[in-house]
ZAFI-402882 format. One line per 3 residues: number of its first residue (from 1); their letters; for each residue x, y, z of C-alpha. Coordinates in steps of 0.02 Angstrom, whole numbers. Layout:
<mikes>
NUM	a	X,Y,Z ~ ...;
</mikes>
This chain:
<mikes>
1	mne	-11623,6822,-492 ~ -11571,6642,-527 ~ -11400,6623,-448;
4	itl	-11248,6570,-548 ~ -11146,6431,-468 ~ -10962,6451,-509;
7	pqn	-10839,6306,-521 ~ -10750,6290,-354 ~ -10576,6299,-431;
10	qsk	-10605,6469,-511 ~ -10560,6575,-360 ~ -10415,6463,-310;
13	efg	-10334,6461,-480 ~ -10360,6640,-541 ~ -10396,6739,-383;
16	elp	-10562,6821,-343 ~ -10652,6843,-509 ~ -10786,6978,-521;
19	vwe	-10967,6942,-568 ~ -11093,7067,-637 ~ -11205,7171,-525;
22	lsd	-11354,7184,-642 ~ -11463,7267,-510 ~ -11389,7432,-575;
25	lys	-11514,7403,-716 ~ -11657,7308,-632 ~ -11678,7204,-476;
28	gpe	-11721,7045,-572 ~ -11828,6966,-707 ~ -11982,6973,-596;
31	gdd	-11942,7138,-513 ~ -12073,7273,-490 ~ -11950,7400,-560;
34	lea	-11938,7306,-724 ~ -12126,7295,-742 ~ -12139,7480,-700;
37	afe	-12013,7516,-838 ~ -12122,7424,-963 ~ -12273,7523,-906;
40	eaa	-12179,7687,-920 ~ -12119,7640,-1094 ~ -12299,7600,-1147;
43	rqi	-12356,7768,-1077 ~ -12220,7868,-1165 ~ -12250,7778,-1329;
46	gvf	-12437,7808,-1319 ~ -12411,7994,-1294 ~ -12278,7998,-1430;
49	ass	-12386,7909,-1559 ~ -12540,8015,-1525 ~ -12437,8174,-1535;
52	ydg	-12334,8141,-1691 ~ -12400,7996,-1796 ~ -12449,8067,-1966;
55	kve	-12395,8242,-1914 ~ -12205,8244,-1935 ~ -12209,8338,-2100;
58	eld	-12309,8482,-2026 ~ -12202,8504,-1868 ~ -12107,8667,-1853;
61	gel	-11926,8664,-1796 ~ -11963,8680,-1610 ~ -12093,8539,-1609;
64	fgq	-11980,8432,-1718 ~ -11840,8452,-1590 ~ -11960,8405,-1449;
67	aiv	-12013,8251,-1547 ~ -11834,8192,-1566 ~ -11801,8218,-1380;
70	aye	-11956,8114,-1339 ~ -11901,7978,-1461 ~ -11729,7975,-1379;
73	sis	-11806,7953,-1206 ~ -11907,7803,-1269 ~ -11752,7730,-1353;
76	dll	-11652,7743,-1192 ~ -11788,7660,-1089 ~ -11815,7516,-1211;
79	gri	-11627,7497,-1231 ~ -11606,7481,-1043 ~ -11739,7345,-1033;
82	gsf	-11665,7251,-1181 ~ -11489,7264,-1112 ~ -11542,7187,-948;
85	aql	-11627,7042,-1036 ~ -11478,7006,-1147 ~ -11350,7018,-1007;
88	yqs	-11455,6911,-890 ~ -11473,6775,-1022 ~ -11289,6778,-1073;
91	qni	-11236,6727,-897 ~ -11317,6558,-927 ~ -11384,6531,-1102;
94	gds	-11420,6350,-1062 ~ -11547,6398,-927 ~ -11721,6378,-1003;
97	drg	-11798,6501,-877 ~ -11676,6635,-932 ~ -11710,6593,-1113;
100	rfy	-11898,6613,-1091 ~ -11874,6776,-998 ~ -11763,6843,-1136;
103	qnt	-11885,6792,-1273 ~ -12036,6863,-1182 ~ -11944,7026,-1153;
106	idr	-11897,7041,-1337 ~ -12077,7002,-1387 ~ -12144,7141,-1276;
109	mtt	-12012,7265,-1333 ~ -12045,7228,-1516 ~ -12231,7258,-1494;
112	lss	-12196,7424,-1408 ~ -12060,7486,-1526 ~ -12164,7446,-1681;
115	rtl	-12277,7591,-1631 ~ -12131,7713,-1652 ~ -12073,7654,-1824;
118	fft	-12176,7789,-1908 ~ -12059,7924,-1842 ~ -11897,7877,-1930;
121	lsi	-11992,7825,-2087 ~ -12080,7993,-2091 ~ -11915,8085,-2070;
124	nrl	-11842,7995,-2219 ~ -11990,8046,-2327 ~ -11951,8230,-2297;
127	dde	-11859,8316,-2438 ~ -11693,8397,-2395 ~ -11761,8574,-2399;
130	ale	-11904,8536,-2279 ~ -11786,8449,-2159 ~ -11661,8592,-2165;
133	tkl	-11800,8714,-2118 ~ -11839,8611,-1963 ~ -11655,8608,-1915;
136	sdp	-11655,8796,-1891 ~ -11711,8755,-1713 ~ -11556,8730,-1602;
139	vaa	-11629,8577,-1511 ~ -11667,8491,-1675 ~ -11500,8544,-1749;
142	ryr	-11406,8453,-1611 ~ -11467,8289,-1687 ~ -11402,8330,-1861;
145	pwl	-11274,8185,-1857 ~ -11411,8061,-1810 ~ -11522,8124,-1950;
148	rdl	-11375,8117,-2072 ~ -11346,7933,-2031 ~ -11531,7892,-2028;
151	rvy	-11556,7961,-2202 ~ -11422,7845,-2271 ~ -11562,7716,-2276;
154	kdh	-11685,7831,-2364 ~ -11679,7743,-2532 ~ -11685,7569,-2454;
157	els	-11840,7582,-2345 ~ -12006,7501,-2385 ~ -12183,7557,-2350;
160	dal	-12235,7587,-2170 ~ -12340,7429,-2170 ~ -12199,7320,-2235;
163	erl	-12072,7397,-2116 ~ -12187,7362,-1969 ~ -12217,7184,-2029;
166	lhe	-12030,7149,-2043 ~ -12000,7229,-1873 ~ -12134,7125,-1786;
169	kyv	-12085,6963,-1873 ~ -11904,6985,-1817 ~ -11939,6892,-1654;
172	tgr	-11997,6737,-1749 ~ -11866,6760,-1885 ~ -11683,6808,-1860;
175	aaw	-11700,6825,-1671 ~ -11771,6650,-1655 ~ -11636,6571,-1763;
178	trl	-11502,6667,-1668 ~ -11570,6602,-1503 ~ -11569,6424,-1572;
181	fde	-11387,6446,-1624 ~ -11337,6518,-1455 ~ -11423,6383,-1354;
184	tea	-11350,6247,-1464 ~ -11175,6317,-1450 ~ -11190,6341,-1261;
187	gir	-11244,6159,-1243 ~ -11095,6086,-1336 ~ -10982,5976,-1231;
190	cav	-10814,5912,-1289 ~ -10750,5742,-1230 ~ -10564,5778,-1208;
193	dee	-10474,5622,-1148 ~ -10556,5586,-980 ~ -10635,5758,-962;
196	vlt	-10795,5837,-1025 ~ -10763,6021,-1065 ~ -10870,6166,-1123;
199	lte	-10828,6236,-1294 ~ -10742,6386,-1213 ~ -10634,6275,-1103;
202	aln	-10588,6162,-1249 ~ -10544,6309,-1362 ~ -10435,6380,-1224;
205	rls	-10338,6216,-1221 ~ -10280,6249,-1400 ~ -10155,6367,-1318;
208	dtk	-10087,6229,-1203 ~ -9898,6202,-1200 ~ -9916,6015,-1232;
211	ser	-9949,5963,-1411 ~ -10045,5807,-1363 ~ -10164,5906,-1253;
214	rrs	-10193,6028,-1396 ~ -10223,5884,-1515 ~ -10348,5799,-1400;
217	aak	-10445,5961,-1375 ~ -10442,6003,-1562 ~ -10507,5832,-1611;
220	aig	-10642,5839,-1478 ~ -10698,6013,-1534 ~ -10708,5960,-1716;
223	nal	-10805,5803,-1673 ~ -10927,5896,-1558 ~ -10957,6031,-1688;
226	gek	-10976,5899,-1823 ~ -11115,5815,-1724 ~ -11214,5978,-1738;
229	gsl	-11152,6017,-1913 ~ -11316,5984,-2003 ~ -11410,6098,-1884;
232	fay	-11281,6237,-1902 ~ -11287,6218,-2091 ~ -11476,6232,-2089;
235	itn	-11470,6388,-1979 ~ -11340,6463,-2098 ~ -11446,6426,-2251;
238	vma	-11605,6497,-2175 ~ -11522,6656,-2115 ~ -11425,6685,-2277;
241	kdk	-11585,6662,-2378 ~ -11681,6776,-2261 ~ -11548,6910,-2284;
244	sie	-11548,6886,-2473 ~ -11737,6912,-2482 ~ -11731,7070,-2378;
247	dew	-11579,7136,-2472 ~ -11671,7114,-2637 ~ -11825,7206,-2575;
250	rky	-11716,7346,-2508 ~ -11612,7351,-2667 ~ -11442,7324,-2587;
253	prp	-11318,7282,-2726 ~ -11213,7157,-2626 ~ -11237,7053,-2468;
256	vss	-11107,7160,-2378 ~ -11183,7327,-2433 ~ -11307,7343,-2289;
259	rnm	-11167,7314,-2162 ~ -11056,7441,-2248 ~ -11199,7565,-2243;
262	anl	-11226,7531,-2057 ~ -11039,7556,-2031 ~ -11048,7720,-2127;
265	ved	-10907,7664,-2239 ~ -10905,7653,-2428 ~ -10901,7485,-2518;
268	evv	-10739,7532,-2605 ~ -10653,7570,-2438 ~ -10695,7396,-2374;
271	dal	-10642,7320,-2541 ~ -10473,7409,-2524 ~ -10450,7342,-2347;
274	vaa	-10491,7163,-2400 ~ -10377,7175,-2552 ~ -10233,7242,-2446;
277	akg	-10250,7101,-2318 ~ -10266,6964,-2449 ~ -10119,7036,-2545;
280	aya	-10016,7023,-2386 ~ -10054,6840,-2348 ~ -9885,6780,-2413;
283	dts	-9786,6914,-2322 ~ -9879,6897,-2157 ~ -9968,6736,-2107;
286	hry	-9876,6620,-2229 ~ -9707,6690,-2177 ~ -9741,6692,-1991;
289	yal	-9813,6517,-1979 ~ -9663,6448,-2074 ~ -9555,6528,-1939;
292	kar	-9664,6455,-1803 ~ -9650,6281,-1877 ~ -9460,6295,-1865;
295	wlg	-9470,6356,-1685 ~ -9580,6208,-1640 ~ -9464,6089,-1731;
298	ksk	-9592,6036,-1861 ~ -9591,6027,-2051 ~ -9776,6072,-2048;
301	ley	-9892,6141,-1915 ~ -10048,6046,-1867 ~ -10201,6158,-1862;
304	wdr	-10202,6144,-1672 ~ -10028,6223,-1668 ~ -10090,6392,-1731;
307	nap	-10106,6466,-1556 ~ -9976,6356,-1473 ~ -9857,6452,-1359;
310	lps	-9675,6459,-1411 ~ -9556,6342,-1319 ~ -9473,6492,-1237;
313	aen	-9637,6568,-1176 ~ -9675,6568,-991 ~ -9808,6443,-944;
316	rvi	-9898,6514,-795 ~ -10073,6560,-743 ~ -10096,6748,-728;
319	qwd	-10197,6795,-575 ~ -10342,6914,-599 ~ -10264,7051,-492;
322	eak	-10107,7046,-598 ~ -10209,7055,-759 ~ -10305,7204,-690;
325	atv	-10146,7296,-637 ~ -10061,7260,-804 ~ -10200,7337,-906;
328	lda	-10235,7485,-793 ~ -10050,7528,-782 ~ -10037,7524,-972;
331	yag	-10188,7637,-989 ~ -10120,7757,-857 ~ -9954,7763,-949;
334	ftp	-10045,7835,-1098 ~ -10153,7958,-1000 ~ -10220,7953,-821;
337	ema	-10396,7995,-882 ~ -10404,7831,-977 ~ -10359,7729,-822;
340	eta	-10479,7830,-714 ~ -10620,7794,-837 ~ -10578,7609,-834;
343	apf	-10563,7589,-645 ~ -10751,7580,-604 ~ -10769,7424,-711;
346	fer	-10667,7331,-579 ~ -10737,7422,-428 ~ -10925,7423,-461;
349	gwi	-10972,7253,-532 ~ -10964,7298,-716 ~ -10863,7143,-765;
352	dap	-10917,6961,-767 ~ -10755,6861,-781 ~ -10776,6676,-733;
355	afp	-10797,6540,-865 ~ -10930,6413,-823 ~ -11048,6294,-913;
358	gka	-11190,6380,-1005 ~ -11111,6553,-1007 ~ -11099,6643,-1174;
361	sga	-10932,6603,-1254 ~ -10800,6731,-1301 ~ -10803,6908,-1236;
364	fsh	-10893,7073,-1264 ~ -10924,7245,-1193 ~ -11110,7287,-1196;
367	ptv	-11136,7476,-1200 ~ -11315,7465,-1129 ~ -11377,7646,-1132;
370	psa	-11305,7815,-1080 ~ -11418,7823,-926 ~ -11330,7667,-859;
373	hpy	-11153,7601,-894 ~ -11070,7465,-998 ~ -11047,7284,-943;
376	ill	-10900,7175,-995 ~ -10915,6986,-1014 ~ -10758,6879,-1012;
379	nyl	-10716,6695,-996 ~ -10556,6720,-897 ~ -10441,6568,-887;
382	gsp	-10278,6653,-840 ~ -10185,6649,-1007 ~ -10085,6795,-1082;
385	rdv	-10216,6800,-1220 ~ -10350,6824,-1087 ~ -10255,6976,-1022;
388	mtl	-10255,7049,-1197 ~ -10441,7011,-1212 ~ -10468,7109,-1051;
391	ahe	-10369,7254,-1124 ~ -10474,7243,-1284 ~ -10644,7240,-1201;
394	lgh	-10594,7373,-1075 ~ -10549,7484,-1222 ~ -10727,7461,-1286;
397	gvh	-10792,7501,-1112 ~ -10692,7661,-1096 ~ -10751,7715,-1269;
400	qvl	-10932,7680,-1221 ~ -10919,7777,-1058 ~ -10838,7927,-1142;
403	aag	-10962,7930,-1286 ~ -11113,7916,-1171 ~ -11115,8104,-1147;
406	qgt	-11180,8121,-1325 ~ -11346,8039,-1275 ~ -11436,7885,-1338;
409	llc	-11456,7937,-1520 ~ -11281,8008,-1543 ~ -11168,7896,-1438;
412	dtp	-11160,7740,-1547 ~ -11010,7721,-1663 ~ -11011,7612,-1818;
415	ltl	-10926,7443,-1794 ~ -10772,7495,-1892 ~ -10735,7639,-1773;
418	aet	-10799,7546,-1620 ~ -10646,7432,-1634 ~ -10525,7579,-1629;
421	asv	-10518,7600,-1439 ~ -10517,7413,-1406 ~ -10370,7377,-1521;
424	fge	-10280,7533,-1460 ~ -10301,7468,-1281 ~ -10222,7304,-1333;
427	mlt	-10076,7395,-1414 ~ -10046,7500,-1258 ~ -10044,7344,-1150;
430	frs	-9928,7251,-1268 ~ -9804,7395,-1280 ~ -9807,7417,-1091;
433	lle	-9765,7233,-1064 ~ -9630,7236,-1198 ~ -9544,7389,-1124;
436	keg	-9538,7307,-951 ~ -9469,7141,-1015 ~ -9279,7133,-1017;
439	rae	-9256,6947,-1056 ~ -9223,6917,-1242 ~ -9319,6753,-1251;
442	qrr	-9471,6826,-1167 ~ -9465,6979,-1279 ~ -9469,6861,-1428;
445	all	-9617,6770,-1352 ~ -9708,6935,-1324 ~ -9672,6992,-1503;
448	agk	-9731,6826,-1572 ~ -9888,6834,-1465 ~ -9927,7008,-1532;
451	ved	-9897,6952,-1711 ~ -10017,6807,-1683 ~ -10148,6923,-1609;
454	mln	-10131,7038,-1759 ~ -10142,6891,-1879 ~ -10300,6836,-1789;
457	tvi	-10371,7012,-1797 ~ -10327,7056,-1977 ~ -10287,6903,-2082;
460	rqv	-10405,6782,-1997 ~ -10549,6905,-1992 ~ -10528,6949,-2175;
463	afh	-10528,6762,-2211 ~ -10690,6749,-2110 ~ -10759,6891,-2216;
466	efe	-10713,6799,-2375 ~ -10795,6639,-2311 ~ -10952,6735,-2268;
469	rqv	-10954,6823,-2436 ~ -10938,6660,-2531 ~ -11073,6574,-2427;
472	hde	-11197,6716,-2457 ~ -11154,6722,-2643 ~ -11174,6534,-2661;
475	rkk	-11337,6533,-2564 ~ -11416,6638,-2701 ~ -11399,6486,-2816;
478	gel	-11489,6369,-2696 ~ -11472,6285,-2526 ~ -11294,6239,-2480;
481	slq	-11254,6066,-2415 ~ -11153,6048,-2256 ~ -11012,5978,-2362;
484	hic	-11014,6128,-2480 ~ -11002,6252,-2335 ~ -10859,6151,-2262;
487	eiw	-10769,6152,-2430 ~ -10780,6342,-2438 ~ -10712,6351,-2261;
490	mav	-10564,6238,-2297 ~ -10518,6329,-2457 ~ -10521,6499,-2372;
493	qse	-10421,6436,-2222 ~ -10290,6354,-2332 ~ -10270,6513,-2434;
496	slg	-10254,6628,-2283 ~ -10148,6520,-2167 ~ -10035,6454,-2304;
499	paf	-9931,6299,-2342 ~ -9858,6283,-2168 ~ -10018,6200,-2106;
502	rfd	-10093,6026,-2114 ~ -10282,6013,-2086 ~ -10366,5855,-2026;
505	eey	-10542,5806,-2078 ~ -10633,5871,-1923 ~ -10565,6048,-1947;
508	kyy	-10693,6074,-2085 ~ -10826,6102,-1950 ~ -10736,6244,-1860;
511	wty	-10835,6378,-1951 ~ -10988,6328,-1850 ~ -10932,6408,-1686;
514	vsh	-10902,6583,-1758 ~ -11054,6669,-1685 ~ -11029,6832,-1781;
517	fvh	-11087,6746,-1940 ~ -11257,6725,-1858 ~ -11270,6873,-1739;
520	vpf	-11207,7012,-1853 ~ -11176,6961,-2035 ~ -11018,7038,-2106;
523	yvy	-10964,7108,-1938 ~ -10793,7025,-1947 ~ -10701,7144,-2063;
526	aya	-10724,7280,-1931 ~ -10586,7197,-1829 ~ -10464,7210,-1974;
529	fgd	-10522,7388,-2007 ~ -10491,7434,-1825 ~ -10322,7348,-1815;
532	clv	-10251,7428,-1972 ~ -10322,7596,-1919 ~ -10243,7581,-1746;
535	nsl	-10076,7530,-1821 ~ -10075,7694,-1917 ~ -10140,7791,-1767;
538	ykv	-10011,7717,-1649 ~ -9872,7757,-1772 ~ -9927,7939,-1771;
541	yte	-9926,7934,-1580 ~ -9750,7861,-1566 ~ -9680,7982,-1695;
544	gav	-9742,8129,-1590 ~ -9796,8222,-1746 ~ -9967,8273,-1677;
547	pdf	-9968,8394,-1529 ~ -10076,8338,-1382 ~ -10109,8169,-1463;
550	egk	-10183,8101,-1301 ~ -10309,8242,-1287 ~ -10360,8225,-1469;
553	yle	-10378,8037,-1447 ~ -10496,8057,-1299 ~ -10596,8187,-1394;
556	mlk	-10613,8063,-1536 ~ -10687,7935,-1416 ~ -10802,8064,-1337;
559	agg	-10871,8109,-1509 ~ -10967,7944,-1514 ~ -11066,7936,-1676;
562	tlr	-11066,8122,-1713 ~ -10920,8113,-1835 ~ -10878,7997,-1978;
565	hke	-10709,7915,-2007 ~ -10637,8054,-2116 ~ -10680,8187,-1986;
568	lla	-10619,8083,-1840 ~ -10451,8041,-1919 ~ -10416,8213,-1994;
571	pfg	-10336,8284,-1833 ~ -10208,8143,-1845 ~ -10170,8170,-2030;
574	lda	-10247,8003,-2080 ~ -10375,7959,-2215 ~ -10452,7784,-2224;
577	sdp	-10521,7819,-2398 ~ -10343,7824,-2467 ~ -10301,7647,-2532;
580	afw	-10122,7671,-2472 ~ -10187,7690,-2294 ~ -10218,7502,-2281;
583	arg	-10048,7457,-2349 ~ -9970,7568,-2216 ~ -10079,7482,-2086;
586	met	-10005,7314,-2137 ~ -9827,7380,-2120 ~ -9833,7367,-1930;
589	ltg	-9871,7181,-1944 ~ -9739,7145,-2076 ~ -9614,7249,-1976;
592	lid	-9640,7143,-1821 ~ -9616,6984,-1924 ~ -9456,7059,-1996;
595	ele	-9395,7085,-1818 ~ -9438,6907,-1771 ~ -9347,6838,-1923;
598	mva	-9190,6929,-1867 ~ -9207,6855,-1693 ~ -9235,6682,-1766;
</mikes>
């Protein structure tokens, strides 16, 4: 493998930071084991196609079950190969060799997987009675939840030939534009005073204690993003139009509908969430940021003050070992099994923590496949927010490990529920820190930090959703100019953040770095869904109204994708389809702001 060279100050400043051990998947991009995996995938797919192509309708229950098992084996193998390619590239997106390897891998996988498309399309052409007859076999019946979710798309699928065409053209369509976006973003450098910083490093500086350092970073970020603004606008236009064309062919009523369907949540449930968050703007973000302006001694906040630490907050770098202990202790305080599930991430090379030029920005937990294990990517720079990010991604990782027992076809959860464990992990860590902190000023700083995290997770993500919705709606009328996209961004930001803020000209380009808009359209509301859901879930936990809450919670994670949100939440007496559910979810946030107002 190409080696990653870490900045020399990383280990000195933050302690020994872990780096991935990707050999758990394959030895390297040119490894014999990777090539053997491709050959095995081609062999399995050849047998699968010759055995079942054109024959699904006539299979009895036993053979149908065997076909699903074979399809699952192929899915796991291809998923393992694809995971390795994606993880390897994300360590250094700016490396052209890694980029070529990733693209070549995706090309080969697409060619192989196109030969299996017939199977799911054939299943969706079966009438309900014929399918039910096949499910009399116990092996086939085990996959009932997967079939249930698969058949959600039944009325939106095209002919076999068109589906195969779209599948094969993906590598020269959305995948190619996504790669262009990623490589462009990874190559951005921000001239901050006398330094040249990566985008991740510059964004991290927006949490600096010194206003002038925040201002310099913010201006540099806006200018650097603005230099690429026309390219980002073009990518956005192309991808929005591409989605609009496919949505029309598939007869999705709204741009968000396909995402809602993938999330197994009804349009009206998402509409209720968005309405609840927007209706709470004045009582949450507007109110809090007015408080923060007073604490910072300002009549108005500059946009670079949004994540500024409070004057009373401790300004120290948190070593990696302390961050690790903080999160694991919080998890163990909830239930030892949760901490035991999380421990291998630190012990076995499942986390890549250092920030360095070319690395994918932000953070994620990649589930890979059940036959392997998840990998967490961070850009750890020692801030309290980085500790909470670790808690968040580790929650994802624990969820992915526990759900892996369901197998490749049944382990995946929709995005809305996938955020449950991550946000719950953050809440556990926050509450653990708050309980241990006896100093009043530091408790206020912790409360304010949590409020800001929740505002970022709920209010900001709903604002992102609204920006995305308006861009896609406007794109239907014709290509959007860079200026028009920026105007939408500024209007949405002003509405959500409120009158406490002043926005300079360069802030209009900040939409360009939000990778979710490109990677997974309409992903962002899942964060708000997860946060409000966890607020309700955590309230049930603290009230002690549900016996063996911890056991039920772990069972919920282990269920993977076998249950939908109503079934998963029923043991806790919660129902996300009830419009009042979202209002209750917002009460935790408004309650924390109430507490801060009393302190102020």
